[in-house]
C-alpha positions in Angstrom: -0.2 0.1 0.1 1.4 3.4 -0.9 2.8 6.2 0.5 2.3 9.3 -1.3 3.9 8.7 -4.9 8.0 10.3 -3.8 10.0 8.5 -6.6 9.4 10.7 -9.8 8.5 14.0 -9.4 9.2 17.7 -10.8 11.1 18.3 -7.3 12.6 15.6 -6.9 14.4 16.2 -10.9 15.3 19.6 -9.3 17.0 17.8 -6.2 18.5 15.9 -8.2 20.1 18.2 -10.4 21.2 20.8 -8.4 23.0 18.1 -5.2 26.1 19.3 -6.8 25.5 22.6 -6.1 24.4 25.2 -3.5 21.1 25.5 -4.7 19.6 22.3 -3.7 21.8 22.8 0.0 19.2 25.9 -0.1 16.1 24.6 -1.2 17.0 21.7 1.8 17.7 24.3 4.4 15.0 26.6 3.6 13.3 27.1 6.9 9.7 25.5 7.1 6.2 25.5 9.6 3.7 23.1 10.0 1.0 23.1 12.7 1.2 22.1 16.1 -0.7 18.7 15.7 -1.0 18.5 19.5 -5.1 20.1 20.1 -5.5 20.9 24.5 -8.2 19.6 26.4 -10.0 21.8 28.9 -7.3 23.4 31.1 -4.6 21.9 29.5 -1.5 23.6 27.6 0.4 22.4 24.9 4.1 23.2 24.9 5.2 22.3 21.0 4.7 19.0 19.6 5.3 17.2 22.6 4.3 18.1 25.5 0.8 19.1 27.1 0.7 20.2 30.8 -2.6 20.2 32.4 -3.9 22.3 35.4 -3.5 19.4 37.8 -0.2 19.0 37.1 -0.5 15.7 34.9 2.3 16.2 31.8 1.3 14.0 28.3 3.8 13.3 26.1 2.9 12.5 22.2 4.3 9.2 21.3 4.9 9.0 17.7 5.7 5.3 17.4 3.4 2.3 17.4 3.5 0.5 20.8 3.9 -3.1 20.0 5.8 -4.5 22.9 9.1 -2.3 22.1 8.3 -0.1 25.4 8.3 3.0 23.3 5.5 4.3 25.2 8.2 4.5 28.2 11.0 4.9 26.8 10.0 8.5 25.4 7.8 10.1 28.1 10.8 8.6 30.2 13.1 10.7 27.9 11.3 13.5 28.7 9.9 13.0 32.1 13.7 13.2 33.1 14.5 16.5 31.1 11.1 18.0 32.2 11.9 17.1 36.2 8.3 15.6 36.1 7.0 13.3 38.9 6.8 10.0 36.8 3.6 9.6 38.6 2.1 12.2 37.1 3.1 11.4 33.4 0.4 9.9 30.8 0.8 9.2 27.2 -1.2 9.5 24.5 -0.3 8.5 20.9 0.4 11.3 18.2 -1.4 12.4 15.3 0.7 12.1 12.1 2.4 15.0 11.3 5.9 16.3 9.8 7.2 17.6 12.9 7.5 13.4 14.0 9.3 12.3 10.6 11.3 9.6 11.4 14.4 11.1 9.4 16.8 8.1 10.9 14.5 5.5 9.5 14.0 7.7 6.1 17.8 7.9 5.4 18.5 4.3 6.0 15.7 3.1 3.8 16.9 5.6 1.4 17.9 3.2 -0.9 14.2 2.0 -1.6 12.8 5.3 -1.6 14.8 7.5 -3.8 17.8 4.7 -5.8 19.6 8.1 -7.1 20.4 8.8 -3.2 23.7 8.1 -3.6 24.7 10.4 -6.1 23.5 13.1 -4.6 26.9 14.2 -2.7 26.3 18.0 -2.7 23.6 17.9 0.1 24.6 17.0 3.6 24.0 14.1 5.1 20.7 13.4 5.9 19.2 16.8 4.6 17.2 15.1 1.9 16.1 12.2 3.5 14.9 14.8 6.3 12.9 16.9 3.5 11.5 13.6 2.0 10.3 12.6 5.2 8.5 15.6 6.6 7.1 16.3 3.4 5.5 12.5 3.4 4.6 12.4 7.1 7.0 9.5 7.7 6.5 8.2 11.0 7.4 4.4 10.6 7.8 2.2 13.4 10.6 0.4 12.4 14.3 -1.0 12.5 14.2 -0.1 16.2 15.2 3.3 15.4 13.0 5.1 17.8 15.2 6.3 20.4 17.6 7.4 17.5 15.1 9.5 15.7 13.0 10.9 18.6 15.9 10.8 21.9 16.4 14.5 20.7 13.7 16.2 19.4 11.5 15.2 22.8 14.4 16.1 25.1 14.7 19.3 22.9 10.9 19.7 23.7 11.2 19.1 27.3 14.0 21.1 27.9 12.2 24.4 26.7 8.9 23.7 28.2 10.9 23.3 31.6 12.5 27.1 30.8 9.1 28.2 30.1 7.7 26.6 34.0 10.9 28.4 35.2 10.0 31.8 33.9 6.8 31.9 34.8 7.8 31.0 38.5 10.5 33.3 38.7 7.9 36.1 37.0 5.9 35.2 40.1 8.5 35.0 42.5 10.5 38.2 41.2 13.8 36.5 41.2 16.2 35.4 38.3 15.1 32.5 36.7 18.8 31.1 37.2 18.1 30.7 40.6 15.1 28.3 40.8 15.5 24.3 40.0 13.1 21.8 38.8 12.6 18.4 40.1 9.9 16.0 40.8 7.1 18.2 38.9 8.2 20.9 41.1 9.8 24.4 40.6 11.5 25.3 43.7 13.3 29.1 45.0 14.4 28.3 48.2 11.3 27.7 50.6 9.1 28.4 47.6 7.7 25.7 45.6 5.5 25.3 43.1 3.8 22.7 41.3 4.0 22.6 37.4 -0.4 22.5 36.7 -1.0 26.2 38.3 2.4 27.4 36.1 1.0 25.6 32.6 -1.1 29.2 31.6 1.3 31.4 32.5 4.5 29.1 31.1 2.3 28.8 27.6 2.5 32.6 27.4 6.6 33.1 27.6 8.8 32.6 24.0 10.7 29.4 24.5 14.8 29.9 24.8 16.7 29.0 21.7 18.4 26.8 21.9 16.8 24.5 24.8 18.7 24.8 27.8 19.5 20.7 28.3 20.7 18.9 31.3 24.1 17.5 31.3 23.4 13.4 30.9 24.8 12.2 34.4 27.3 9.3 34.0 25.7 6.1 34.9 27.3 3.8 37.4 25.6 0.9 35.8 23.3 -0.5 33.2 20.2 1.9 32.8 21.3 4.5 35.4 20.1 7.2 32.3 18.8 8.8 35.5 19.9 7.4 39.0 17.6 4.4 39.8 16.2 4.4 36.6 14.5 0.5 36.8 12.0 1.4 39.7 11.9 5.4 39.3 10.6 4.4 35.3 8.1 1.3 35.3 6.1 0.8 32.1 3.2 3.0 31.7 1.2 0.3 29.7 1.5 -2.7 32.1 -0.9 -1.9 34.6 -3.4 -1.6 31.5 -2.7 -4.6 29.9 -2.6 -6.2 33.3 -6.1 -5.4 34.0 -7.2 -5.4 30.5 -8.3 -1.9 29.9 -5.5 -1.5 27.2 -7.3 -0.3 23.8 -6.1 -2.5 20.7 -8.4 -2.0 17.8 -10.4 -5.3 18.5 -11.8 -3.7 21.7 -13.1 -0.5 19.8 -17.1 -0.4 19.9 -18.9 1.9 18.0 -22.9 2.4 17.7 -24.6 -0.1 15.1 -21.4 -1.8 14.5 -21.2 -5.0 12.1 -18.2 -7.3 12.0 -16.1 -8.4 9.2 -14.7 -11.9 8.5 -12.9 -12.5 5.6 -11.3 -14.9 3.1 -8.1 -14.2 1.2 -6.8 -15.8 -2.1 -3.9 -18.2 -1.9 -0.4 -16.0 -2.6 -0.4 -15.1 -6.6 -1.7 -13.7 -9.5 -5.7 -15.0 -8.3 -8.9 -13.3 -8.4 -12.6 -14.7 -7.3 -14.0 -16.8 -9.4 -17.2 -17.6 -7.0 -19.4 -18.1 -4.1 -22.6 -19.0 -2.6 -24.2 -15.6 -2.1 -27.4 -17.0 -0.3 -25.4 -18.9 1.9 -26.1 -16.9 4.5 -30.4 -16.9 4.5 -31.1 -18.3 7.7 -28.2 -17.2 9.5 -29.7 -14.8 12.4 -27.8 -11.1 12.1 -26.2 -11.8 8.8 -25.6 -8.8 6.7 -24.7 -9.2 3.6 -21.9 -10.5 1.6 -18.9 -8.1 -0.1 -16.1 -9.6 -2.6 -13.0 -7.2 -3.0 -10.7 -8.3 -5.8 -8.6 -11.1 -4.2 -11.2 -11.4 -1.1 -14.6 -12.1 -0.1 -16.0 -11.0 3.5 -19.2 -11.6 5.5 -21.0 -9.1 7.4 -23.0 -9.7 10.3 -24.2 -8.8 13.7 -21.2 -10.5 15.4 -17.7 -12.2 14.2 -18.9 -16.2 14.6 -21.9 -15.6 12.6 -19.7 -13.6 9.7 -17.2 -16.9 9.3 -20.4 -19.1 9.7 -21.4 -17.6 6.5 -18.1 -17.2 4.8 -17.7 -21.2 6.0 -21.1 -21.8 4.0 -20.5 -19.7 0.8 -17.2 -21.1 0.5 -15.5 -18.8 -1.8 -13.5 -19.8 -4.6 -10.3 -18.4 -5.9 -8.7 -18.5 -9.9 -5.2 -19.0 -9.4 -3.0 -17.9 -12.5 0.3 -17.9 -10.6 0.8 -19.7 -7.2 3.4 -20.1 -5.0 4.6 -23.7 -4.4 7.5 -24.9 -2.0 9.0 -27.0 -4.6 9.5 -24.2 -7.0 11.0 -22.0 -4.5 13.6 -24.7 -3.8 14.5 -25.4 -7.0 14.6 -21.4 -8.2 17.0 -21.1 -5.2 19.3 -23.9 -6.4 19.4 -22.9 -10.1 20.6 -19.3 -8.7 22.7 -20.7 -6.7 24.2 -22.8 -9.7 23.8 -20.4 -12.7 23.1 -17.1 -11.3 24.8 -14.1 -11.9 26.5 -12.9 -8.2 26.6 -9.3 -7.5 29.7 -8.0 -5.3 28.3 -6.2 -2.3 31.4 -6.3 -0.1 34.9 -6.7 -0.8 38.3 -6.2 1.1 41.5 -7.4 0.8 42.7 -8.8 -2.3 40.2 -9.8 -5.1 41.7 -12.5 -6.5 42.3 -14.5 -3.3 38.7 -15.0 -2.5 38.0 -16.2 -6.4 37.6 -19.7 -7.5 37.7 -22.9 -5.4 38.4 -23.1 -1.7 39.5 -26.2 0.7 36.7 -25.6 2.7 32.9 -24.8 1.0 29.8 -25.5 3.4 26.2 -25.0 2.3 23.4 -23.6 4.9 19.8 -23.3 3.9 16.7 -21.3 5.8 13.3 -21.8 4.6 10.5 -19.2 4.3 9.3 -18.2 7.9 5.8 -16.8 9.5 5.8 -13.6 11.3 3.1 -15.6 14.1 2.2 -12.6 15.9 -0.3 -13.1 18.6 -2.8 -10.4 17.2 -3.9 -11.0 14.1 -4.9 -8.2 11.7 -7.8 -6.1 12.7 -9.3 -2.7 12.0 -12.2 -0.9 12.6 -13.9 1.5 9.9 -16.3 3.9 9.8 -17.5 5.9 6.7 -19.8 9.0 6.2 -20.0 11.3 4.2 -17.0 11.6 2.4 -14.9 11.0 5.6 -13.6 7.8 6.5 -12.5 7.3 10.6 -9.9 4.3 10.7 -8.9 2.8 14.0 -6.2 0.4 13.1 -2.9 -1.0 14.7 0.0 -0.2 12.0 3.6 0.4 12.0 2.9 3.1 9.0 0.1 5.8 9.5 0.2 7.7 6.9 0.6 4.4 4.3 -2.4 3.0 5.9 -4.3 6.4 5.6 -3.3 7.2 1.9 -4.0 3.3 0.9 -7.6 3.3 2.6 -7.9 6.7 0.8 -7.1 5.8 -2.6 -9.1 2.4 -2.3 -12.2 4.7 -1.9 -11.4 7.6 -4.3 -11.1 10.1 -1.5 -8.4 12.9 -0.7 -6.2 11.6 2.0 -7.2 15.0 4.1 -10.5 13.1 4.3 -9.1 10.1 6.5 -9.1 10.6 9.9 -6.5 7.3 11.5 -6.6 6.7 15.0 -3.0 4.9 15.7 -3.8 1.8 18.5 -1.4 -0.3 19.8 -0.5 -3.7 18.3 -0.4 -6.8 20.2 2.8 -7.9 18.5 3.9 -7.4 14.3 7.8 -8.1 14.1 6.9 -6.0 10.7 4.1 -8.0 9.5 2.0 -4.4 9.8 4.3 -2.7 8.0 1.7 -4.2 5.7 -1.7 -2.4 5.0 -3.4 -4.6 2.8 -6.4 -4.7 6.0 -6.2 -0.7 6.2 -8.0 -0.7 2.4 -10.5 -4.0 3.1 -12.1 -2.6 6.2 -12.5 0.8 4.4 -14.1 -0.8 1.4 -16.5 -2.7 3.9 -17.5 0.4 5.8 -18.2 2.2 2.5 -20.4 -1.1 1.3 -22.3 -1.3 4.4 -23.0 2.2 5.2 -22.8 1.3 8.9 -19.1 1.2 11.2 -17.7 -2.0 10.5 -14.8 -4.5 12.4 -12.5 -6.4 10.5 -10.7 -9.1 12.7 -8.7 -11.6 10.3 -8.4 -15.7 11.8 -5.6 -17.1 12.6 -6.1 -19.4 9.5 -6.3 -16.5 6.9 -3.7 -14.0 8.6 -1.2 -17.1 8.3 -2.5 -17.3 4.0 -2.3 -13.7 3.7 1.2 -13.3 5.4 4.1 -12.7 2.9 6.6 -14.5 4.7 10.6 -13.6 5.7 12.3 -15.0 2.4 14.2 -18.4 2.6 18.1 -18.1 1.4 20.8 -20.2 0.3 24.1 -19.9 1.5 27.4 -21.4 -0.1 30.2 -20.0 2.9 34.1 -21.0 1.7 37.2 -20.0 3.2 41.0 -20.5 2.6 42.6 -21.3 6.5 46.0 -20.5 7.5 47.8 -23.1 9.5 46.3 -22.3 12.6 43.0 -22.6 11.2 41.7 -18.8 10.8 40.9 -17.9 7.6 42.7 -15.7 5.2 39.8 -15.8 2.6 36.3 -15.9 3.2 33.3 -16.0 0.6 29.6 -15.8 1.1 27.6 -16.6 -1.5 24.1 -16.0 -0.9 21.3 -16.2 -2.8 17.8 -14.7 -1.6 15.1 -12.6 -3.6 15.3 -8.7 -3.4 13.4 -8.4 -0.4 13.8 -5.4 0.5 13.6 -4.0 -3.0 10.5 -6.1 -3.1 8.8 -4.5 -0.4 10.2 -0.8 -1.4 8.2 -1.5 -4.7 5.1 -2.3 -2.7 5.0 0.3 0.3 6.6 3.3 -1.5 5.3 2.8 -5.3 2.0 0.9 -4.5 3.1 -2.0 -6.8 0.7 -4.8 -6.4 2.6 -8.0 -4.8 3.3 -9.7 -8.0 4.5 -6.7 -9.8 6.8 -5.8 -7.3 8.1 -9.2 -7.2 8.6 -9.4 -11.1 10.2 -5.9 -11.0 12.6 -6.8 -9.2 13.2 -10.9 -9.8 17.0 -9.8 -11.6 17.9 -7.3 -8.8 20.7 -7.4 -6.6 19.6 -6.2 -2.9 22.3 -5.1 -0.7 19.9 -5.6 2.7 18.8 -8.9 1.7 22.6 -9.7 2.8 22.9 -7.5 5.6 25.0 -8.9 8.8 26.5 -11.4 6.3 29.9 -9.7 6.9 31.3 -11.4 9.4 32.7 -9.5 13.0 36.1 -11.2 12.6 39.2 -9.7 11.1 39.3 -11.8 7.7 42.5 -10.2 5.5 40.5 -11.0 2.4 36.6 -11.2 2.6 34.2 -11.2 -0.2 30.1 -10.9 0.5 27.8 -11.9 -3.6 24.3 -11.3 -3.3 22.7 -13.8 -6.3 19.1 -12.6 -7.0 16.6 -15.5 -7.3 13.1 -15.6 -8.3 11.3 -17.8 -5.8 8.1 -16.6 -7.2 6.4 -15.8 -3.5 6.2 -12.7 -2.5 8.0 -11.7 0.8 8.5 -9.3 3.5 10.3 -7.5 6.2 10.4 -9.4 9.3 12.3 -8.8 13.0 15.9 -9.4 12.7 15.6 -9.7 8.8 18.4 -10.7 6.5 20.3 -10.7 10.1 18.2 -13.9 10.8 19.9 -15.7 8.7 23.0 -14.2 8.0 23.8 -14.5 11.5 22.9 -18.4 11.1 25.4 -18.8 8.0 28.2 -17.1 9.7 28.5 -18.5 13.1 28.1 -21.9 12.1 30.8 -21.5 9.7 33.0 -20.5 12.0 32.1 -22.9 14.5 32.5 -25.6 12.0 36.0 -23.8 11.0 37.3 -24.0 14.5 36.3 -27.6 14.9 38.1 -28.9 11.8 41.4 -27.1 13.1 41.3 -28.6 16.7 40.4 -25.5 17.9 38.4 -24.3 21.3 35.5 -21.9 19.9 35.7 -18.9 22.4 39.5 -19.0 21.5 39.1 -19.3 17.8 36.7 -16.3 17.8 39.0 -14.2 20.2 41.9 -14.2 18.1 40.1 -12.9 15.2 38.3 -9.6 17.0 41.4 -7.3 18.1 39.9 -4.8 16.1 36.2 -5.5 18.3 37.2 -5.1 22.1 33.3 -4.2 22.7 32.4 -7.6 21.3 35.1 -9.6 22.6 34.2 -8.4 25.9 30.3 -9.5 24.9 31.9 -13.1 24.4 33.7 -13.5 27.7 31.4 -12.2 30.0 29.3 -14.7 28.0 31.2 -17.6 28.9 31.8 -16.5 32.4 28.3 -16.5 32.7 27.4 -19.4 30.8 29.9 -21.5 33.0 31.4 -22.2 29.6 33.1 -25.7 29.6 34.4 -25.3 25.8 32.4 -26.6 23.7 33.4 -30.5 23.3 31.9 -33.4 23.0 28.5 -33.8 24.6 28.8 -30.1 26.6 25.6 -29.7 24.9 27.0 -25.8 24.8 27.3 -23.6 21.7 28.6 -20.4 21.0 27.4 -17.3 19.3 27.9 -13.8 18.5 27.1 -11.1 16.3 26.6 -6.9 15.2 24.1 -5.1 14.1 24.8 -1.7 13.6 26.2 -0.3 17.0 24.5 -3.3 19.0 26.5 -6.2 20.2 25.6 -9.7 21.5 27.3 -12.8 22.5 25.1 -16.2 23.6 26.2 -19.2 25.0 23.5 -22.1 24.7 22.4 -25.0 26.8 20.6 -27.8 24.5 20.3 -31.5 23.3 18.4 -33.8 21.4 16.6 -36.6 22.2 13.5 -38.9 21.7 10.5 -35.9 22.3 12.6 -33.7 19.7 15.0 -30.5 20.7 15.4 -29.3 23.7 17.1 -25.9 24.7 17.3 -26.0 28.3 19.6 -22.2 28.6 20.4 -19.0 26.9 23.3 -16.8 28.4 23.4 -13.7 26.8 25.7 -10.3 27.1 25.0 -7.2 25.3 26.2 -4.2 24.3 23.5 -1.7 23.7 25.4 1.8 24.3 23.9 3.7 27.0 20.6 2.3 28.3 17.6 4.3 28.5 15.6 2.1 30.7 17.3 -1.0 32.0 14.2 -2.9 32.1 12.7 -2.6 28.8 16.5 -3.4 27.2 16.0 -6.7 29.1 12.8 -7.2 28.0 13.4 -7.3 24.4 16.9 -8.9 24.6 14.7 -11.7 26.1 12.0 -11.1 23.9 14.3 -11.2 20.9 16.1 -14.3 22.1 12.8 -16.5 22.2 11.5 -15.2 19.3 14.9 -16.4 18.0 14.2 -19.7 19.2 11.0 -20.1 17.5 12.6 -19.0 14.3 15.4 -21.8 15.0 12.6 -24.5 15.7 9.7 -23.4 14.0 7.8 -21.2 12.8 8.8 -21.7 8.6 5.8 -23.4 6.5 5.6 -25.7 3.3 3.5 -23.7 0.3 0.9 -25.3 -2.1 -0.5 -23.5 -4.7 0.1 -20.2 -2.4 -1.1 -21.9 0.2 1.3 -22.7 3.6 0.4 -25.4 5.1 0.6 -23.9 8.5 -2.7 -22.8 9.5 -2.7 -22.8 13.4 0.3 -21.3 15.7 0.4 -24.9 17.2 1.1 -26.1 13.4 4.4 -23.8 13.8 6.2 -25.6 16.7 7.0 -22.5 18.2 8.4 -22.5 21.7 5.9 -22.8 24.8 6.1 -21.3 28.0 6.7 -24.6 29.1 9.7 -25.3 26.4 11.8 -21.5 27.2 15.0 -21.8 28.5 16.2 -20.5 31.8 17.3 -16.8 30.6 20.3 -14.7 31.6 20.8 -11.4 30.3 23.6 -8.9 31.3 24.8 -5.4 29.7 28.3 -4.3 29.0 28.3 -0.6 30.9 29.0 1.8 28.2 28.6 5.7 27.4 28.0 5.1 23.6 24.7 6.3 21.7 21.6 4.0 22.2 21.4 0.9 20.0 18.7 -0.7 19.3 18.3 -4.1 21.8 14.9 -5.5 19.5 16.4 -6.9 16.8 20.0 -8.1 18.5 19.0 -11.1 20.4 16.6 -12.3 17.6 19.8 -13.0 15.1 22.5 -14.9 17.4 19.8 -17.8 18.4 19.7 -20.3 15.9 23.6 -20.7 15.5 24.0 -20.7 18.9 21.6 -23.3 19.3 23.2 -25.2 15.8 26.3 -25.5 17.7 25.3 -26.6 21.3 23.4 -29.3 19.4 26.7 -30.1 17.1 28.7 -30.2 20.5 26.1 -32.6 21.9 25.5 -35.1 19.4 28.1 -34.4 16.4 25.9 -33.9 14.0 26.3 -30.5 12.2 22.4 -28.6 11.5 22.6 -26.4 8.5 19.0 -25.7 7.8 16.4 -23.6 9.6 14.4 -24.4 11.1 16.8 -26.8 13.1 14.5 -29.9 13.0 13.9 -30.0 9.6 17.4 -31.0 9.0 18.0 -34.4 7.9 21.1 -35.4 9.2 
């Protein structure tokens, strides 16, 4: 579903033409003003785009990123509370409306190759400036790639510092003292024995002019991880926990509107498909049934309750004409064909080009099957259409894309769509796709009444674009000590990022996007393939594979399989050389002491025994951006299958804003990665996956989850995202542990699919 189309425009052409000179820079730095998005309620006062203060002293913080379990509705308010000097007990949070003031410029810059392929040629413009202008123009506040703190800590702190200065000015004016003699802490402005709560000062403070630049507090030195503010884990409990515990946290499925109908849906198989027919009389006799609605590749039923709608669809038995489906056998053949005869594109080269060409003494093949997201909450949205205006209650990582897609589907202007962002019960990048926004908008217009669409688990799996499958051939030429003098990773995989970019930014239909990038190289398809180790001669190649199956982003993305390739391979090199896996890795990490410390600490935490035969211990480490992690897994395989008993992890994610949230993200990533290691995969036949229920995906249950230990390295570096790093490193750690326990190498994900 498209954002407003940015790729080819007069403005884009002008920027490209002028990028070599000062005119483009002048255009890009021209000051701009946007309307303030916050609307104060009764006895509330807005302080910029981020903060509202009420007369009772409650501080409301706008959060422009969707809460989907990652804790962003605590992290950003915590940053504001610290800078403002607020009492955490009086801090509230509200989802921010879509606005240019909340543009995620960090993610826009990261995704620049997807929305502006010629961005690399714009050397005349300062770094990030084009991305900022583009993101502001398109109100791009997508939640993805763990960019929330990186993108919003700065503006949120600046807004809070300005608000603090205004409160001080108001108090100083009341007391007839110099503002610099006042202090702010615990929700109070003080001067000697005088003190005032924020509430009584808010109306006066809003009338002063904010200082420029805002007077930021100095960041305190942390004595231990998590002390962004001393005692942070105790002073900043998650704001969303109480309502999640008592059930009052409102998701899209909790919305209730007068005269609302419920909808169930049937999707066509993944492929070029259309509706060929259904029994339109199947709903007769069902109490509360309203009608059927047919879309281009789906059929929905409307009724007073969801179960009646679902029953009507079952009776109607929709049929689909599939001109082109997706089959696992064809996918495997396409990957094999690409590996054998495809044209590699060199993504990375270091050292001597000749040293990484030709046959090498060690060549090992690894495989990864497609993986489903398996989020707890299935797609759900509520819509009301009246008089050419659409209201949309939806959990989405891309609100402006969902808003625009719904508007285009109804033939109305995006300005006539009001989107109410709802939290998501787990996403893992599944809600970057916006098909349910289009479907519920059409249903609401057809019904002439509010409609709530809830997708069943079966249909959620049928409509999901999976994480891409991949095949890698890892090759090395070891020195006499067994360490690689030359290392080559050749990875066959579809160009998922470019495919997603065409769907997301250009609005291409899934198979049109798939065909457009069938032969395209994609550096994002091999992210993480550059190993963390010092290797004199190194090459990473991507081989485009036209697998005939639309694919999508998933938590961890390419790191979820490239870490498996790298860390399984380096473990095999160590054992071939008769070397202990930890010391083998450490010898190649002189350039990265932060990762080396993670490895040493993880070994100590887990009581690493050397990974020898029958130990059941396996080691792996990985780097994503500035985040580093090392994990030791304790695993075994018996007549009941694979059992992972323990995961010991040590991470370096820079300065930690909230220790509890960071630990939760690492732990959640480890469990999610364990699911990908042991299950989450699907076989396809005619465009249908074989997994219809969560129970079909071999996901780890609570009883299956191992004991998890997580420690953090003290650091004052900029914060790095903890959400994805744990996902990537689990599979190789478990595979290496199984080797030490059984003597068998598992070279395919999921591991239980391994034949040997």
